[in-house]
N, C-alpha and C positions, 0 to 999 in steps of 0.2 A: 305583173299580170301574166305575160307570155313567157314560157320556158322556150328559149331559143336553142336549136340544134347546134352542134359544134361548128358547122360551116357558116352560121351567122356570125360567129366571132372572126372566122377567116375573112368573111366579107368586109367587116369593119376594119380589121387589119389592112386589107387590100385598099380599101377606100382611103384610109388615113395615109397609107404609103404613096397612093396616087396623088392625094392632095398635096403631100409634101414634095413629090417630084414636080407636079405641075407648078406649085408655089415657087420653087427654085427658078423655073423657066421664066416666070413673071416677076421676078424679083420680090417674091413674097414667101415668107416662111412662118411656120407655127412658132409662136413665142408665148410661153406660159408665164411670162413675167410682166406683161403689159395689160393692165385691167381696162384700159381705154379702148382697146381694139379686140375685145374678146368675142368669140362666136357664141358660146354657150356658157353663161356666167351664172353661177350659183353663189349667192352672197349672203352674208350675215345681215340681218335686219337691225343694225345698230350703227347709226351715225357714220363716222369716218372709217368704221371697220368694214364697210361694204365691199372693199377691195381685197379683203384677206383671203377669200376662198373663191376661186374661179377655175375654169378649164377651157381648152380648145380656143386658143387665141391666135391671131394673125398679125404679123408685123412686116412692113416693107423692108426689104433688104435681105441679105443672105446670113444674118448673124444668128447662129445657134449658140446657146449656152448650155453645153452638155451637162454641166454640173447640175442644171435645173431640170432639163427635159429628160435626163436618164435616171433620176433618182426616185425612189419611192417617197410617199408621204407618210410621216410618223409623228405622233405627239403622245405625251403621256402626262396626265394631271392626277393629283389626288383630290379628295373631296374638299379638303380645307382651302385648297387653292382657288376654287371657284364658288364655294357655297355662299360666302359673304360679299362677293363682288357683284354689284348691281350690273355692271358692264357686261357680265357673263350671261345675262338674260338674252340669249340669241336665238334666232330661228332662221332656218334655211329658206332663202327666197330664190326661185328659178326665174330668170328673165325669159319669158316665153318667146319674146321677139328674137332673141339670140339663139334660142333652141331651134325655132323655125328656120332661121338663116343657116344654121349648120346643116339641118336635114336637107335643104334645098341644094346647098353647095356641094355637099358630099354626093348627092344623087346625080348632080350634073357632071360630076367627074367620072361617072359611069358610062361606058360606051352606049350610045343609042338614045340617051335621054337629052332632049334638046330644050325643054321648057319645064320648069317645076314651080309650083306654088305650094306652100305649107302653111297650115294654121295649127298652132298649138293652143288648146283650150285648158281648162282646169283638169281635164280627164281623157281627153282625145287628141290624137295627131291625125289631121286630115290632109292628105297629099294628093294634089292634082298634077298630072304630068303629061308630056307629049313624048312619046317613044317612037323613034324611027329606026330602030335596030332590026337585026335579022331574026330575033327570037320571037316567040309567040306571046300572046297578050298576058297569059298567066305567069310567064317567066318574068316579064317586065313588072307585073304586079307584085310578084314575090320579092324581087330586088327592092322595089320601092318600100314595100312593107318592112322588110328586114333592116333597111337602112334606117328608117324611123325608129324601129325598136332598138337598135344599137345605141341610139342617142338618148332617148327618154326613159324614165323609170319604168319599172315593170308593171306598175298598175295602169299605165296608159293603154287605152284601146286604139289601135291603128287602123285606118280606113284609107283606101287608095282608089283613084279612078283616073282614066285616061280620056274622059269625054271633055269636049270643049266647054260644055255647060258648067263643068266643075270649077273651072277657073273663075267664072263669074260668081258662082256661089260662094267660093272661098274668099274672093275679094269683098263681096258683100258682108260675109260673116266676120271678116277682119275689122270692120267698122263697129262691131257690136261691143258692148260692155257686159262683163260677167254679171253685173248687178241688175241689168235690165230685165223686166218681167218676162219679155218674150225671148230672152237669149237661149234658155234650154230648149224651148220648142224650135227655134230657128236651127240649133245644132242638130236636133233629131231629124228635122226635115232634110238637111243636107246629108246627114249620114244614111238615111233611108235611100236616098238617090244614088249615093256612092256605092252602096252595097250591091247595086244591080250590076256593077262592073266586076271584073275578075279580081279576087282578093289574094291570089297567090296560095301558097302551101298553108293548110290548116296548122296552127300551132297550139300547143297546150295552154290552157287558161287556168291559172292557179286559183282565181276567184270562183269560177264555176266548177273546177276540177274536171274538166272535159275539153274537147276541142271546139266548143261553142263559146262565143262571148256572151256577156250578160244580157245583151239585147236579143240575141237568139233564144236564150233560155226564157226570157220574159215572154217572147212570142209563143213558145211552146207551151208555156204555163197558161197563157191566154186562151190558146186553142183548146187545151184540154178542159179548161173551165167552160168554154162555150159548148163543147161536146157534151159535157156532164149536164149542162142546163137543157140542152136539146133532148137528151135522153130522158130527163125527168119530165118534160113537157109531153114527150111521146108516150110515156107511161101513164099519164093522166087521162 
């Protein structure tokens, strides 16, 4: 969804380094081999193979396996190897709870952020935070947004807010189920309120091909439609 500038990558790297350093002090370290303690787990939707694909994990102790954490991932198959194997009918499943956990933890590693709540839906990341640093509100919003963007897929829309009301809204939203009839209306209601807060630097949106998200574009189209209707009425 959002094309992040180069310093967003720097932010992620800094956050991960800070997380690693802080983890060492607390006898915790990232361990990419333990699926039971993962932060952001993307898994295969097939029985016992659910632990085969995951990332961002934490483990007590200072044990680093450099052979695992420092190497790239690589696989190669040919068509015949997977075409007739029913067990290869896999799909990627993202654990939204783990993703929200990672966003909150990473943001709390950033100076000035004292309290963070994150909700990850099927298409949005909603971040509420309490910031007590020396920077302005837009700076804090920018850090919060870019942290979430660095974790979730590009198609996710990110909204942030530093109001106390947001914490209550996100907690209430966290009890909802995606299949509930009112779910989408509830999300839109929360997003509408969050957008009144600073949202940080505008970032390019691949879906709308502009610096506006799809909700802003929809609002603009609705406004133009209303204007056209009014013009027709005035001409009658």
